VOPAGU-2260 file (C-alpha; in pm, 1 decimal, decimal comma):
REM VOPAGU-2260
SITE   aa  ch    i         X         Y         Z
SITE  MET   A    0    1522,6    3386,3     -20,2
SITE  ILE   A    1    1655,3    3305,9     329,9
SITE  ASN   A    2    1432,9    2996,8     349,4
SITE  ARG   A    3    1561,4    2877,7      13,9
SITE  LEU   A    4    1921,9    2923,9     128,8
SITE  LEU   A    5    1848,5    2718,6     440,8
SITE  LEU   A    6    1704,2    2441,8     227,5
SITE  GLY   A    7    2021,2    2444,8      19,1
SITE  VAL   A    8    2232,7    2402,7     332,4
SITE  CYS   A    9    2016,3    2110,3     443,7
SITE  ALA   A   10    2076,5    1937,0     112,1
SITE  VAL   A   11    2441,7    1908,7     207,4
SITE  LEU   A   12    2382,6    1802,9     568,1
SITE  SER   A   13    2215,2    1464,0     541,8
SITE  GLY   A   14    2108,7    1478,0     906,6
SITE  CYS   A   15    1906,6    1795,3     865,1
SITE  VAL   A   16    1534,7    1742,8     926,4
SITE  ALA   A   17    1397,4    2075,8     800,3
SITE  HIS   A   18    1225,9    1918,0     501,4
SITE  ARG   A   19     891,0    2005,3     353,1
SITE  GLN   A   20     609,3    1761,2     400,9
SITE  PRO   A   21     411,7    1693,7      82,7
SITE  PRO   A   22     131,3    1952,9      87,6
SITE  SER   A   23    -217,8    1809,2      70,8
SITE  GLY   A   24    -537,8    1920,9     -94,9
SITE  HIS   A   25    -830,0    1683,0    -133,0
SITE  VAL   A   26    -614,3    1372,5    -116,3
SITE  THR   A   27    -761,9    1052,5    -258,1
SITE  TYR   A   28    -657,4     697,5    -178,6
SITE  THR   A   29    -605,4     562,9    -530,9
SITE  ILE   A   30    -507,4     242,4    -704,8
SITE  GLY   A   31    -639,0     293,0   -1057,8
SITE  ASN   A   32    -683,0      86,2   -1371,7
SITE  PRO   A   33    -405,1     -83,0   -1570,5
SITE  TYR   A   34    -245,1     162,3   -1810,9
SITE  GLN   A   35       7,1     170,7   -2092,4
SITE  THR   A   36     298,1     405,3   -2141,4
SITE  GLY   A   37     591,7     375,5   -2377,6
SITE  GLY   A   38     457,8      44,2   -2507,9
SITE  GLN   A   39     462,1    -110,9   -2159,9
SITE  TRP   A   40     157,7    -210,2   -1951,6
SITE  HIS   A   41     146,8    -142,4   -1576,6
SITE  TYR   A   42     -95,1    -301,6   -1330,1
SITE  PRO   A   43    -141,0     -95,8   -1009,4
SITE  ARG   A   44    -263,3    -295,4    -710,0
SITE  GLU   A   45    -230,1    -335,3    -335,6
SITE  PHE   A   46      85,4    -502,7    -206,2
SITE  ASN   A   47     152,7    -678,1     121,7
SITE  GLN   A   48     523,0    -656,7      37,0
SITE  TYR   A   49     714,2    -470,5    -231,5
SITE  ASP   A   50    1091,6    -478,2    -271,2
SITE  ALA   A   51    1211,2    -394,1    -622,8
SITE  THR   A   52    1536,1    -294,8    -787,1
SITE  GLY   A   53    1575,8    -109,0   -1111,7
SITE  LEU   A   54    1647,1     234,0   -1251,4
SITE  GLY   A   55    1534,4     555,3   -1086,4
SITE  ILE   A   56    1500,9     894,5   -1251,7
SITE  ILE   A   57    1395,5    1249,0   -1162,1
SITE  ILE   A   58    1029,1    1346,8   -1203,0
SITE  ARG   A   59     952,2    1555,5   -1508,1
SITE  HIS   A   60     634,8    1719,7   -1381,2
SITE  ASP   A   61     398,0    1882,2   -1630,3
SITE  SER   A   62     194,9    2199,3   -1584,5
SITE  ASN   A   63     -71,9    2020,3   -1375,8
SITE  PRO   A   64     -16,9    2142,2   -1018,5
SITE  TYR   A   65    -159,3    1824,3    -863,4
SITE  THR   A   66     -29,6    1471,6    -822,3
SITE  ALA   A   67    -233,8    1163,4    -908,8
SITE  ASP   A   68    -374,0    1135,9    -554,1
SITE  GLY   A   69    -473,3    1502,3    -537,5
SITE  GLU   A   70    -178,3    1657,2    -354,3
SITE  VAL   A   71      -7,3    1974,3    -467,7
SITE  TYR   A   72     316,9    1883,5    -644,4
SITE  ASP   A   73     625,1    2026,4    -474,1
SITE  ALA   A   74     968,2    1983,7    -633,1
SITE  GLU   A   75    1117,4    2035,8    -284,1
SITE  GLY   A   76     892,5    1774,5    -124,0
SITE  LEU   A   77     984,2    1418,9     -28,2
SITE  MET   A   78     774,1    1275,0    -311,9
SITE  ALA   A   79     800,7    1002,2    -571,4
SITE  ALA   A   80     610,9     840,2    -857,6
SITE  SER   A   81     552,8     465,1    -894,9
SITE  PRO   A   82     387,1     279,0   -1181,6
SITE  VAL   A   83     214,7      22,2    -957,1
SITE  LEU   A   84     201,8     109,2    -584,2
SITE  PRO   A   85    -118,1     239,6    -420,6
SITE  LEU   A   86    -124,9     615,1    -371,6
SITE  PRO   A   87     -15,4     737,0    -127,4
SITE  SER   A   88     243,0     488,3       3,3
SITE  ILE   A   89     562,3     523,4     204,4
SITE  VAL   A   90     877,6     369,3      57,1
SITE  THR   A   91    1249,4     375,8     122,6
SITE  VAL   A   92    1450,5     459,0    -188,4
SITE  THR   A   93    1816,4     356,7    -189,1
SITE  ASN   A   94    2079,6     467,1    -437,1
SITE  LEU   A   95    2257,8     134,4    -483,6
SITE  VAL   A   96    2569,7     302,5    -621,2
SITE  ASN   A   97    2650,8     497,6    -302,7
SITE  GLY   A   98    2422,7     332,1     -42,8
SITE  TYR   A   99    2227,6     650,6      42,0
SITE  SER   A  100    1865,5     588,1     151,6
SITE  VAL   A  101    1571,6     814,6     231,5
SITE  GLN   A  102    1202,8     760,9     305,4
SITE  VAL   A  103     957,1     928,5      67,2
SITE  ARG   A  104     587,1     939,4      -8,7
SITE  VAL   A  105     467,6     791,8    -337,7
SITE  ASN   A  106     178,7    1009,3    -453,8
SITE  GLU   A  107     213,3    1013,1    -833,4
SITE  ARG   A  108     192,8     771,3   -1125,6
SITE  GLY   A  109     497,4     724,0   -1341,6
SITE  PRO   A  110     764,7     735,3   -1458,8
SITE  ASN   A  111     654,9     736,3   -1822,4
SITE  VAL   A  112     985,8     593,3   -1942,1
SITE  PRO   A  113     986,8     213,1   -1995,3
SITE  GLY   A  114    1218,4      20,7   -1765,6
SITE  ARG   A  115    1212,3     272,5   -1480,0
SITE  VAL   A  116    1093,9     160,9   -1136,6
SITE  ILE   A  117    1052,4     501,6    -970,0
SITE  ALA   A  118    1086,2     875,9   -1025,5
SITE  VAL   A  119    1171,8    1116,3    -743,2
SITE  THR   A  120    1155,2    1490,4    -697,3
SITE  PRO   A  121    1466,5    1702,2    -755,7
SITE  ARG   A  122    1491,2    1738,0    -378,1
SITE  VAL   A  123    1508,0    1360,7    -322,8
SITE  ALA   A  124    1753,2    1323,2    -610,9
SITE  ARG   A  125    1987,5    1571,1    -441,5
SITE  LEU   A  126    1961,0    1392,3    -107,0
SITE  LEU   A  127    2045,8    1059,5    -270,3
SITE  ARG   A  128    2319,3    1217,2    -486,1
SITE  PHE   A  129    2175,1    1111,9    -818,7
SITE  PRO   A  130    2431,4    1151,6   -1097,9
SITE  THR   A  131    2422,9    1441,9   -1340,3
SITE  GLY   A  132    2242,4    1231,9   -1600,6
SITE  GLY   A  133    1965,9    1163,3   -1349,2
SITE  VAL   A  134    1947,6     783,0   -1400,0
SITE  VAL   A  135    2076,9     555,0   -1124,8
SITE  GLU   A  136    2039,3     200,5    -993,1
SITE  VAL   A  137    1797,4     197,6    -700,5
SITE  GLN   A  138    1609,9     -24,1    -459,5
SITE  VAL   A  139    1249,6      64,8    -370,3
SITE  LYS   A  140    1113,5     -98,7     -54,6
SITE  LEU   A  141     758,9     -50,9      75,0
SITE  ASP   A  142     718,0      40,4     440,6
SITE  SER   A  143     397,8    -158,0     493,9
SITE  ALA   A  144     322,5     -29,9     845,8
SITE  ALA   A  145     377,5     337,0     764,0
SITE  SER   A  146     179,8     303,8     440,5
SITE  ALA   A  147    -111,6     138,7     621,0
SITE  ALA   A  148    -114,3     418,3     880,9
SITE  LEU   A  149    -106,2     684,0     611,3
SITE  GLN   A  150    -384,3     521,6     412,3
SITE  ALA   A  151    -592,6     467,6     727,0
SITE  SER   A  152    -564,2     839,2     802,4
SITE  LEU   A  153    -737,6     895,0     468,4
SITE  GLY   A  154   -1021,1     662,4     560,5
SITE  ALA   A  155    -902,5     372,7     345,7
SITE  GLY   A  156   -1064,8      46,2     454,3
SITE  PRO   A  157    -911,5    -296,2     517,2
SITE  LYS   A  158    -688,1    -426,1     238,5
SITE  LEU   A  159    -754,0    -749,9      53,3
SITE  SER   A  160    -460,1    -951,5     -70,7
SITE  ALA   A  161    -453,2    -963,8    -449,1
SITE  ALA   A  162    -440,0   -1305,4    -613,1
SITE  PRO   A  163     -92,6   -1383,8    -751,3
SITE  VAL   A  164     -51,3   -1312,0   -1119,6
SITE  VAL   A  165     121,9   -1604,8   -1286,3
SITE  GLY   A  166     180,2   -1710,0   -1641,3
SITE  ILE   A  167      43,1   -1393,4   -1798,8
SITE  THR   A  168     369,4   -1317,2   -1976,3
SITE  GLU   A  169     335,3   -1618,9   -2201,0
SITE  GLN   A  170     134,0   -1411,9   -2447,8
SITE  SER   A  171      83,1   -1050,9   -2549,0
SITE  LEU   A  172    -194,7    -885,8   -2352,2
SITE  ALA   A  173    -470,9    -688,5   -2516,0
SITE  ALA   A  174    -559,9    -350,9   -2376,2
SITE  PRO   A  175    -750,7    -422,8   -2054,2
SITE  GLY   A  176   -1099,2    -287,6   -2002,8
SITE  GLY   A  177   -1235,6    -143,7   -1683,8
SITE  GLY   A  178   -1085,3    -383,5   -1432,4
SITE  THR   A  179   -1192,5    -443,9   -1076,7
SITE  THR   A  180    -861,1    -312,9    -943,4
SITE  SER   A  181    -972,5      48,4    -984,9
SITE  ARG   A  182   -1034,7     200,9    -645,3
SITE  ALA   A  183   -1059,1     559,8    -530,8
SITE  GLN   A  184   -1202,3     717,4    -219,2
SITE  GLN   A  185   -1265,5    1092,1    -221,9
SITE  ILE   A  186   -1141,8    1248,2      98,9
SITE  GLY   A  187   -1290,1    1564,7     238,5
SITE  PRO   A  188   -1108,8    1845,6     421,9
SITE  ALA   A  189   -1155,3    1686,4     766,8
SITE  SER   A  190    -991,8    1364,0     659,0
SITE  ASN   A  191    -704,0    1555,1     506,6
SITE  ALA   A  192    -650,5    1730,7     837,9
SITE  SER   A  193    -641,5    1387,1     999,1
SITE  MET   A  194    -380,6    1278,0     747,2
SITE  ARG   A  195    -161,1    1573,0     833,3
SITE  SER   A  196    -185,0    1511,8    1207,5
SITE  GLY   A  197    -198,7    1132,1    1233,5
SITE  ALA   A  198      -3,8     997,2     938,6
SITE  PRO   A  199     367,9     911,9     959,7
SITE  ARG   A  200     578,7    1220,6     903,0
SITE  LEU   A  201     885,9    1218,7     681,9
SITE  THR   A  202    1207,5    1368,8     814,3
SITE  GLY   A  203    1434,6    1363,2     510,4
SITE  GLN   A  204    1698,5    1187,8     721,2
SITE  VAL   A  205    1949,3    1016,4     493,5
SITE  THR   A  206    2087,0     683,0     611,5
SITE  THR   A  207    2356,3     474,9     448,9
SITE  ILE   A  208    2406,4     107,6     373,7
SITE  LEU   A  209    2684,1     -68,9     189,2
SITE  PRO   A  210    2669,5      19,6    -181,4
SITE  ALA   A  211    2541,6    -269,4    -391,8
SITE  PRO   A  212    2558,5    -174,4    -759,1
SITE  GLY   A  213    2526,4    -456,2   -1004,1
SITE  PRO   A  214    2475,7    -530,0   -1368,9
SITE  LEU   A  215    2136,3    -468,4   -1526,6
SITE  TRP   A  216    1906,9    -746,6   -1648,4
SITE  VAL   A  217    1589,1    -738,6   -1853,6
SITE  ARG   A  218    1345,1    -957,8   -1661,1
SITE  VAL   A  219    1022,2   -1124,6   -1771,7
SITE  SER   A  220     859,7   -1262,1   -1457,2
SITE  GLY   A  221     545,1   -1418,5   -1317,3
SITE  PHE   A  222     572,3   -1781,1   -1430,9
SITE  GLY   A  223     417,2   -2040,1   -1204,6
SITE  ASN   A  224     642,4   -2322,9   -1320,5
SITE  GLU   A  225     983,3   -2365,7   -1475,2
SITE  GLY   A  226     841,7   -2508,5   -1799,4
SITE  ASP   A  227     645,0   -2191,6   -1879,9
SITE  ALA   A  228     955,1   -1984,1   -1810,2
SITE  ALA   A  229    1161,1   -2208,5   -2040,1
SITE  ARG   A  230     911,1   -2156,8   -2323,3
SITE  MET   A  231     942,6   -1781,5   -2276,6
SITE  MET   A  232    1322,2   -1809,1   -2289,4
SITE  ALA   A  233    1285,0   -1990,2   -2622,6
SITE  ARG   A  234    1087,5   -1690,1   -2751,3
SITE  LEU   A  235    1384,7   -1473,6   -2659,8
SITE  TYR   A  236    1618,4   -1668,6   -2888,3
SITE  GLY   A  237    1936,1   -1471,7   -2949,7
SITE  PHE   A  238    1937,1   -1307,4   -2606,7
SITE  PRO   A  239    2187,5   -1418,8   -2343,0
SITE  ALA   A  240    1921,7   -1540,4   -2098,5
SITE  ARG   A  241    1878,5   -1764,0   -1796,9
SITE  LEU   A  242    1597,6   -1895,5   -1576,3
SITE  THR   A  243    1580,0   -1745,0   -1227,1
SITE  PRO   A  244    1371,6   -1869,8    -931,9
SITE  VAL   A  245    1196,3   -1584,7    -751,3
SITE  PHE   A  246    1109,1   -1662,7    -390,3
SITE  GLY   A  247     818,3   -1483,3    -231,4
SITE  GLY   A  248     528,8   -1565,1      -3,6
SITE  ASP   A  249     452,5   -1936,4      12,1
SITE  ARG   A  250     561,1   -2032,6    -337,9
SITE  THR   A  251     841,5   -2003,0    -589,0
SITE  LEU   A  252     780,3   -1827,8    -919,1
SITE  TRP   A  253    1012,2   -1819,9   -1217,3
SITE  ALA   A  254    1156,2   -1538,9   -1425,8
SITE  VAL   A  255    1361,7   -1513,4   -1743,3
SITE  ASP   A  256    1658,4   -1278,2   -1705,5
SITE  ALA   A  257    1831,7   -1149,9   -2019,1
SITE  GLY   A  258    2174,3    -998,4   -1972,7
SITE  PRO   A  259    2384,3    -889,5   -1802,3
SITE  TYR   A  260    2409,3    -534,7   -1937,9
SITE  HIS   A  261    2665,3    -290,5   -1809,0
SITE  SER   A  262    2510,9      34,4   -1929,1
SITE  VAL   A  263    2165,1     189,1   -1922,3
SITE  ALA   A  264    2172,4     229,7   -2300,3
SITE  ALA   A  265    2238,2    -141,4   -2355,7
SITE  ALA   A  266    1963,0    -244,9   -2111,9
SITE  ASP   A  267    1716,0      -3,7   -2273,1
SITE  GLN   A  268    1795,6    -141,5   -2618,0
SITE  ALA   A  269    1735,6    -497,7   -2498,1
SITE  LEU   A  270    1408,9    -396,5   -2328,6
SITE  GLN   A  271    1279,8    -238,5   -2649,3
SITE  GLU   A  272    1364,4    -552,8   -2845,4
SITE  VAL   A  273    1175,7    -768,4   -2594,7
SITE  LEU   A  274     874,0    -538,0   -2630,7
SITE  ARG   A  275     898,6    -556,5   -3011,7
SITE  ARG   A  276     872,2    -935,1   -2984,7
SITE  GLY   A  277     532,3    -894,4   -2822,3
SITE  VAL   A  278     635,7    -993,2   -2471,4
SITE  ALA   A  279     432,6    -826,8   -2197,9
SITE  GLY   A  280     571,1    -675,8   -1881,1
SITE  PRO   A  281     951,1    -676,6   -1915,8
SITE  GLU   A  282    1138,7    -488,5   -1645,1
SITE  ILE   A  283    1494,0    -373,6   -1586,6
SITE  VAL   A  284    1632,2    -506,5   -1257,2
SITE  VAL   A  285    1963,7    -484,9   -1074,9
SITE  ARG   A  286    2126,5    -814,4    -971,7
């Protein structure tokens, strides 16, 4: 009871570092196959860089005591779920409404709600001051160095850069078969001990940046040229939409942004309509 009271005090003091590390069992470095949830396909893979905005929610964990990479789920841990990042990875999650940021470990797949970019434990939600409804605009940024160190402590080998995915949103995608992106390495007890001693440790320290809330947009991305993006925008006739250049790496891709929407309900409704039109991979982003 005393320990639980101390944890409650730390929730108020953002500088407190007495936070639980995610407990580990037989942790497995995992990417996994493409999967579908809520009518939306997700394609997990390795990332050299990952910096996404969107909507964050609180994890609704089922009765399974383990996360997707084999750790024991802990509602008071600094944990999160991502639909696409390798497991485990280290990311910084920022509440864009108040500017609060904290570093967490992604060790679960999800969320299972379309248009959500991450789900966090109740502990993380309290640190970031998620609203009562539990849905908030967030930024999720991969810490590449910390993630590489964590994955190396599990015995994960050198990473290969994935080929860019372009133009796939021009048509509906059939359910993928067993793809080559599936990758899992079973880690024994010794390697897990190495992870606990050598991997980056999370402190739960909350930092702040300037708040940067913005309207919500439903984005269809991944077009290699402006013409393909324009044809997709024509498919979204009736939506207030625009073409957006997306700069990354050594090339410019194009996206179609529908919006802006000034409520989660309106953005969700637009996302569902885009899915009903057979468009693959729409996301909700903050701009």
